[in-house]
N, C-alpha and C positions, 0 to 999 in steps of 0.2 A: 036200353040196348047198349051193349059193351062196345067201346071203340078199341080196336086192336092196332098195335103198332105195325108199320110197314114190314113186309116179309124180309127185307134185307137186314133187319135188326134181330131176327129170330136166331136162336142158337139151339143146337141139339143138347138136350138135357136128359139125364138119367133120373127118373122119378121113382121113389120107393114108397109103397103104400102098405100099411099094416092094418089088420082088422081092428076096427074101433070097438068100444064096449058094446056088448049085446047081452041078451038073456043067456045065451050059451057060453059067452066069454065075458064075464062082468068086468074084467080088467083089460079087455082087448087081447090081441095076440100078435106077437112078432113072428110067430110060426105060420101065420096065414096071411097071404098078401100077394103083391105083385111088384115087379120092378120093370119099368118100361122106358123106352127112349122116344122122345117126341121133340119137335121144334117148338120152343116157347118164345113168345115175343117179350118185349120189355116189361109187360104187365103180368107175365106168368101164364098167359092163355096159350092153348095150342094154336099154332099159326097154320091155317089150312093151306095158304099159298106156298109156304115153305115146305109143308108136308109133301105136297105134290112133287117137289124137286128132290126130296130125300126119303121118300116112302120106304125104300128097301132097307134103310138104316133104322126104321122105327119098329123095333122088336119089343116083345113082352116075354117075361118069365113069370109064370104062376107057381107059387109054392103054397101048399095047403096041408100043413101038419104032416102026417105020415103018408099022404097020397104021393104018387109019382109026380114030380114037377112037370110042367108043360111049357113049351116054348111056341111062340107064334108071332103075329104082327099086329101093329096098331093100324086099323083100317077105317076110312071114312066112307060111310054108306048113305045112299039116299034114303029118305023116309025118317020117321021119328019126329021128335020135337024140333021145331024150327026148320023142318025139311031135311034134316040129316042126323046121323047118329055115328058116334065114334064107338068102335067095337074092338075087342081083342079077338082075333081070328086065329085059331089053332090048326085048322085044316081048311085050306082054300076051297076045297070041293064040298064042304059040309057047313051049312049055316046053323045046324042044330047045336054045334059046340061053341058058337060065338057068345061072348059075354059083353053086354052093352053098358057103356058108361052113361049114367043118368046126367044129362045136360053137361057133358064134359066140355063142350064148346063154350059154355058160360062160366066155368069155374077157373079161377086162378090157381095154379099149382104152386103152392108155397108151403114150407114146413108149418105144421099146426093146423092147416086147413083140412076140411073133410069133403070127401066125394063119395058117391054111391055107384055101385055096379050091380047089374042083374046077371046072375050066373046062368049057366046053361040049363039049369033046372027051373029057371024063372024066378028064383028067390033073390030079393034085393038085400045087399050087404053094404054097410057103411065102413069106409076106410079113412084113416088119418094119413095125411102126407107127412112122412117122417124125414125125407131128405129130397133135395133137388140139387143135383151136381152136374157139372159139365161132363158130357159123355167122352 
């Protein structure tokens, strides 16, 4: 079990993810990914208590090659592993377009780390954290 720092030490960070190496992209791709804002604690984990206070500032921007970019929000939903799931929500009224982070609550977001997301089509993709900056 990961021990997280108290909410008052969390800071809003801008996290950039690029598609990691895959069969389709053997070198990975900087043209496919996400940039999102989240409160991270001193260990780089998303801070749920802080998120409740700043949820409106927790945005996501999806860029995917030549597809139209999408903007949405980072949302914490009940269900999933450990009783909750972090998702990128692009349309509040439609859960079909949500993209779920795989165990986002367990991962430290730091440059060089890897995380996975399940896209709206149910396909899992791995991403490399390329930057974490103050928002």
